C-alpha positions in Angstrom: 79.4 130.4 75.6 79.6 126.5 76.2 82.3 125.6 78.7 82.8 121.6 77.0 81.6 120.7 73.8 81.9 116.9 72.5 80.9 116.2 68.7 80.9 112.4 67.9 84.0 112.4 70.0 85.9 108.7 70.1 88.8 107.3 71.7 90.6 104.0 71.9 93.3 103.3 74.1 97.0 102.3 72.7 96.2 98.7 73.8 93.1 98.6 71.6 90.5 99.2 74.4 87.6 101.2 73.4 87.4 104.3 75.7 84.5 106.0 74.4 82.4 105.8 71.2 80.7 108.9 69.3 80.0 110.8 72.4 78.2 114.1 71.7 77.4 116.8 74.7 77.5 120.4 75.3 78.0 121.7 78.7 77.1 125.5 79.6 79.5 127.5 81.8 78.2 126.8 85.4 76.5 123.6 84.9 76.9 120.6 87.5 76.8 117.4 85.4 76.7 113.7 86.8 78.4 111.3 84.5 77.0 107.9 85.4 77.7 104.4 84.4 79.1 101.4 85.3 82.9 100.8 85.6 84.6 100.6 82.1 81.6 102.5 80.7 83.4 105.8 79.1 83.3 108.1 82.3 86.8 108.5 82.8 87.7 108.8 79.3 85.3 111.6 78.7 86.9 113.3 81.7 90.4 113.1 80.2 89.1 114.4 76.8 87.5 117.0 78.6 90.6 117.9 80.3 92.9 118.1 77.1 95.1 115.6 78.4 94.1 113.2 75.5 93.0 113.9 72.0 90.0 112.3 70.0 91.1 110.0 67.3 87.8 111.0 65.6 85.1 113.6 66.3 86.2 116.8 68.3 86.4 118.3 71.7 86.1 122.1 72.3 87.2 123.5 75.8 86.2 127.1 77.1 86.1 127.9 73.2 89.2 126.5 72.6 90.2 123.1 70.5 92.9 120.8 72.0 96.1 121.8 70.8 99.8 122.3 72.6 99.4 126.1 72.0 97.0 126.0 74.6 97.9 123.4 77.0 98.8 126.3 79.5 95.3 127.9 79.2 94.1 124.4 80.1 96.3 123.8 83.1 95.0 127.2 84.5 91.4 127.0 84.0 90.7 123.1 84.4 91.2 121.1 87.4 90.9 117.4 87.3 90.8 114.9 90.1 91.9 111.4 89.0 89.9 108.2 90.5 93.2 106.9 92.0 95.1 109.9 93.7 98.3 107.8 93.7 98.1 108.7 89.8 98.3 112.7 90.8 100.6 112.8 93.9 104.3 112.6 92.9 106.1 115.0 95.0 108.2 114.4 98.3 105.6 116.3 100.6 102.2 117.4 100.9 103.6 120.9 100.6 105.6 120.2 97.6 102.4 118.8 95.8 100.6 122.2 96.9 103.2 124.1 95.3 103.8 122.0 92.2 100.8 123.5 89.9 101.5 127.4 90.8 105.1 127.0 90.0 104.2 125.6 86.7 101.9 128.4 86.2 104.8 131.0 87.1 103.1 132.0 90.0 104.9 134.3 92.6 106.3 132.0 95.5 104.8 134.0 98.4 101.3 134.2 96.8 101.6 130.4 96.0 102.3 129.6 99.7 99.4 131.9 101.0 97.0 129.9 98.9 98.4 126.4 99.7 98.4 127.3 103.4 94.8 128.4 103.1 93.7 125.3 101.3 95.4 123.2 103.7 93.4 124.6 106.2 90.2 124.2 104.4 90.8 120.6 104.1 92.5 120.0 107.4 95.8 118.8 106.0 98.0 121.2 107.5 99.4 118.5 109.8 100.4 116.5 106.8 102.5 119.5 105.1 105.9 117.9 105.5 104.7 114.3 105.3 105.3 112.4 101.8 102.1 111.7 99.9 102.7 108.0 100.0 102.4 107.7 103.6 98.6 109.1 104.0 95.8 107.0 104.0 93.4 106.6 100.8 91.0 109.4 102.2 93.9 111.8 103.5 95.5 111.3 99.9 92.0 112.5 98.0 92.0 115.2 100.4 95.2 116.6 99.1 94.7 115.9 95.7 91.2 117.7 95.8 93.1 120.8 97.7 95.5 120.7 95.0 93.0 120.9 92.1 90.7 123.7 94.0 93.5 125.9 95.1 93.7 127.2 91.5 90.2 128.1 91.1 89.5 126.6 87.9 86.8 127.5 85.7 85.9 123.9 85.0 86.2 121.2 87.6 86.5 117.3 86.7 86.1 114.7 89.4 86.3 111.2 88.8 84.6 109.1 91.3 85.7 111.5 94.3 84.0 109.4 97.0 85.4 106.0 95.9 87.7 103.9 98.5 87.3 106.3 101.4 85.9 106.2 105.0 82.3 107.5 105.9 83.3 110.6 107.3 86.1 111.7 104.8 83.0 111.0 102.0 80.6 113.3 104.0 83.2 115.7 104.2 84.1 115.8 100.4 80.4 115.9 99.3 79.9 118.9 101.5 83.0 120.7 99.8 81.9 119.8 96.3 78.4 121.2 97.2 79.9 124.6 98.0 81.8 124.7 94.6 80.6 127.6 92.2 82.2 126.7 88.9 81.2 124.2 86.3 81.3 120.8 87.4 81.6 117.4 85.6 81.6 114.5 88.3 81.9 110.9 87.1 80.4 108.4 89.3 78.8 104.9 89.7 77.1 106.1 93.1 73.6 107.2 93.1 72.8 108.3 96.6 74.4 112.0 96.5 74.1 113.2 92.9 70.7 115.2 93.8 73.2 117.2 96.1 75.8 117.8 93.7 74.4 117.9 90.1 71.4 119.4 87.9 72.0 117.2 85.1 72.4 113.5 84.5 74.3 111.9 81.6 74.3 108.1 81.6 76.8 106.2 79.5 76.0 102.8 78.7 78.0 99.7 78.4 78.6 100.2 74.7 80.7 103.4 75.8 77.9 105.3 74.3 75.7 108.1 75.8 72.4 106.8 76.1 70.7 109.2 78.1 71.1 112.9 78.9 68.4 115.0 81.1 67.2 115.9 84.8 67.5 114.2 87.8 64.6 112.0 87.1 66.7 109.6 84.9 67.9 108.5 88.4 64.4 107.1 88.8 64.1 105.1 85.7 65.2 101.4 87.0 65.1 100.1 83.3 67.4 102.7 82.1 69.8 102.1 84.9 69.8 98.6 84.7 70.6 99.1 80.7 73.4 100.5 81.7 74.7 98.4 84.0 74.4 100.5 87.2 71.7 98.3 89.3 
């Protein structure tokens, strides 16, 4: 069974900005994919389409065998985790504890069970000392850890990460890469950084300046300087 399928999927934002053009890609369950491209190449838009948060204006998206539909929204929330590039787009509750408990509450998970899960992931990510702090008072790296803990604690079948190592210090970056290495699920990670992809992915999809997929293959694509220059990555 395919985890994610896009067929000629295109999306234009309300302000007229083209987000993605005619993307076709199939991702099997358990695959680890790196979406590589320059800023504005359509990586984030493809992740949003694969999360079910937006619908293509043309073409189609299929997630775990289901079309994007309001009747499937709870199924998608339970089975898909998405980390936004800017954690401030994700964190909005009064405290870190409230952030960790928000999604379980939406999914009607027993409160005691939700607290146990939240405390376990807070310990894994080393954020238990921030439990009662407002997220806006945390550093960029701390916010990213909280956001990633919120995403992973529900053990989603599909994990979508948008620039997870951007704008954080070296120590936090290494820690997050190590955590992602250990994740056993379908993974799609969007990045313009090339140095760690071989640790996290076994397939590379390159998006070009025209918001289209221009290459799809193995890690050897990262050695093709002409292709990377065409995509505006180097």
